[in-house]
N, C-alpha and C positions, 0 to 999 in steps of 0.2 A: 498798592499801598495808598493811603490817603496823602494828599499833597496840600501844602500850604505855602503861600507867598509870605516872606518875612523880611524884616529889615536886615540887609546884609551885615550891618554892624554887629549883630549878635552871633555871627558865624565866623568870628576871627580866631577861634581856638578849637580845642578838641571837645569842649563841653558847651551845651546850649541850655538856656533857660527861657521858657515861654510863660507869659502871663496874659491877663486880659482875655479877649475873645478867643485867642488860640487855645489857651488853657481850658476855658469853658467848653469849647468844641471837642477837644480831645478827651477831657476828663468826664464831662457831664453828658454830652450829646452822643459821642461815639463810644464812650465807656471803654477806652483803650486801657491796657494795664502795663505795668512794668515788664519789659521784655518785648513788647510790641514795637513795631517800627513804622516810622512815617518818613515822608520825603519833604524837606524844606527847600524852597526855591528862592534864590536871591534876586531874581529878576534881571540879573546881569550876565547870565550865561552858564550858571552852574546849579545842579541839583545835589542835595546833601541827604544821604540816607542816615537817619538818626534812630538809635535804639533808646527807647524810653527807660529811664532809670527810676524816676519817682513821678507819680501821677496824682495830682490833687486838682480840684476844680479851680483853685486860685493860682497854681503854679505848676509847671512841668519842667523837669530837668532830664537831659539825655546826653548821649555820647555820639559824636559824629563818627560813623564807621567808614563811609565811602563818599567821595566827591566825584561827580561825573558831569560832563558838559550837558547842558539842556538840549532838548530837541532843537534843530535849526529853525529859524524863522524864514518865511518866504523871502526870496531875493527881491521880489516886487513889493514895495511898500504901498499898501492901499489905504486911502482915506475915504470913508463913506460919509457924504453929506446927506444925511437922512432927514427928510421932512418930518417935522413934529406931527405925531399922530397920537390917538388915544393911548394911555399909559401901557396897557397890556400888549398892544401891538408894537410899540416902540421898544419895550423890554424884550420882546421876542427877537427883534432885529439885533439888539445888543448881544444877546446870548448866542444866536445862530451865527451872526457875523464873526464873533470871537472864535467860535469853533472852526469856521472856514479859514480864517487867517487874516482878517482885517486888523490893521495896526492902529487905526485912529478913527474915532467917531466924532462927527461935528453935527449936533442937533441943529436943524435949519428951519426957520419959520418962513413959510411960503404964503402966497396970497390965498390959497385955498386950504390952508391948515385950519382945522376946526377946533383946535385947542388954544388955550390962552397964549399970548405972545411971549417973547423971550424974557421980558421983565418979570414974568410969573414963575420962571424956572429958578428956584432958589438953591442955596448950597445944600440943603437937606435932600432935594431931589437929585442933585448931581452926585451926592455921596451914595444914594441908593443905586443909581446907575453904575457907579464905579464898583460897588460891591457885586453887582450882577456880572460885570465883565471879569472881575477877579475870580468869582466862583466858577464861571465858565472856562476861564483859562486854566484853573486848577484841574477841572474835570477832563479837559481835552489834552492835558499834559503839555501846554505851551510853556516856554521859558520866560515870557514877558507878559505883563498885563497891558492890554491895549489902552490907549489914552481916550478919555471922554472929556471933551472940552466944553466950556460954557457955550450956550446956543448963540447962533448968529442969524441975522435976517438974510434973506435970499441974496440980495445984492452983495453984502459983505462976504458971504460964503463963496459966491461965485468969484469975486475978486481974489480971495485967498487961494481958491482952488487953481485958477489959471496961472497965478503967479508962482505956484509950487511946481506945476508940471502939466502934462496932458490931462484933460478932463472930459469924461464921458457923461452925458445927460440922458438918462433913460426916458424916452418919450413914446407913449403908446400910439401916437399919430405919425411917427416917422415912417416914410414909405421908400426911402432910397438907401439908407446906410444900415446894414445889418449889424448885430453885435460883433460878429466875426470881423467884418470889414473895419468897424470902429476900433476894435482892439488891435488889429494889425497896423492900422494907421497910427494909433497912439503909441504903440510899442516899437516903432521903427528906430527911434533914437537911442542914445546911450543912457538916458535917464532910467532910474529904477523906482520912480514914484508915479502913482496914478490916482487921480481923483475921480470918484464916482458920485453922481448926484441922482437921488431918487425922490420923486415928488410925493405929495400926500394923496389921500383918497380924492379922486377927481383929477389927479395929475397936475402938471404945471399949467399955469395960466397962459393965455394968448399973449401976454406981455412978457412973461419970463422966458419963453422959448427964444424969441428973437434977440432978447437981451443976452442970453447965454451964447447964441451963435455969434453975435457981434463981438463978444469978449474973447472968442477963440475956442470955446468948448464945442465938442462934437455931439450932436444929437444922434441917438442910436435906437433901433428897435430891438426889443427882446422877444420878437416873434409874433405870430398872428393871434395869440390868446392874451387877454388882459390879465395881468398878474396883480395880486394884492400888493400894497406897498411894502408890507412886512416880508413878502416873498421875494420881491424884485432885488433888493439890496444883496442878500446872501447869495442868490443865484448869480447875479452879475459879478460879484467878487470871486465866486468859484470859477466862472468862465474866464475871468481875467488871469487868475493864477494858473489855470490849465494852459491858456495860450502862452503864458510866460515860462512854462515848464516847471512850475513850482508845486505840482501835484504828483511828481514821480515818487515811487517808493523810496523810503530812506534806506540806504545801503548799510547793512550791519557791519560793525567792527569785529575783528577776531575776538574770541572769548578772552576776557581779561583786559582788553585794551580800553583805555578811557578812564580807568579807576585811578583815584588819587587817594593815598592814605590820609587818615585824619591828621597826622602830623604835618602834612604838606598843604593844609588848607590855605594858609596865607600865600604860599607860592602859587597855588592854583588861582587865587583871586587876582594876583598881580599879572598873571599871564593873560587874563581876559578870556572871553568866550571862544571855544574851539569850533562850535558849529556842528559837532558830531557827538554821538553817544552810543553806548551799547544797546542791545535790544531789550534788556531788562536788568533787574537787580539780583538775579540769581533765584534761588528757591523761595525767597521771601517776596518776590515781585507780584 
């Protein structure tokens, strides 16, 4: 079923009304009809299966049939400090990083970035990036939309990263610390947050690497082959989640568990996210 992130405020009762871009997408682009079903996601832990009752390009009405916990998010909260690179490559990082499980993206301007500086990234560009991660989160059935922050310069990004928790810096010239060793060192404590820094084409500069080390970040190697910048971030994120045990199969609940009747929607919202769900929505999934 098609999935859409919506404002939780519209999900407070048995009936739902959608307007604007959602109505256009459902009515004009997807050409869904009354009786079809969609899944609305509140971004706070719940998925809502909705039967469409009236479909127009300007407004959609429907009835909530079932409420279920969204898929669980990784226990390890990843922030990717991705160097600013040409638009298509950066957008690939946003899309694939969202699919892997990154929670937060911080665009970072580095000395070797070949794109305009942070002051050239306006709100219009940020909105486009946020639409990309929203669509990717809908496609891969995540229960939250990753955050995309305004860009930072390298020094500010580094300061933020090490203040938040362990930080790994992918460096193609690292000869001593492997990605496995770096992850095991970074994940030894009780913290469940990890910062990942990936440089632009050409990598980090000879000034940025010692600065990162002096701040307490760990430089790591991603292996003997040189990866494109848009490849390195998602791969490093996947390796981190694997090492943390966050890529295990999701255990199914017994059939029928996890459903909440439409009349209990408000109670479900008050309880907060459960972190588990059924394998599907039944024959309509």
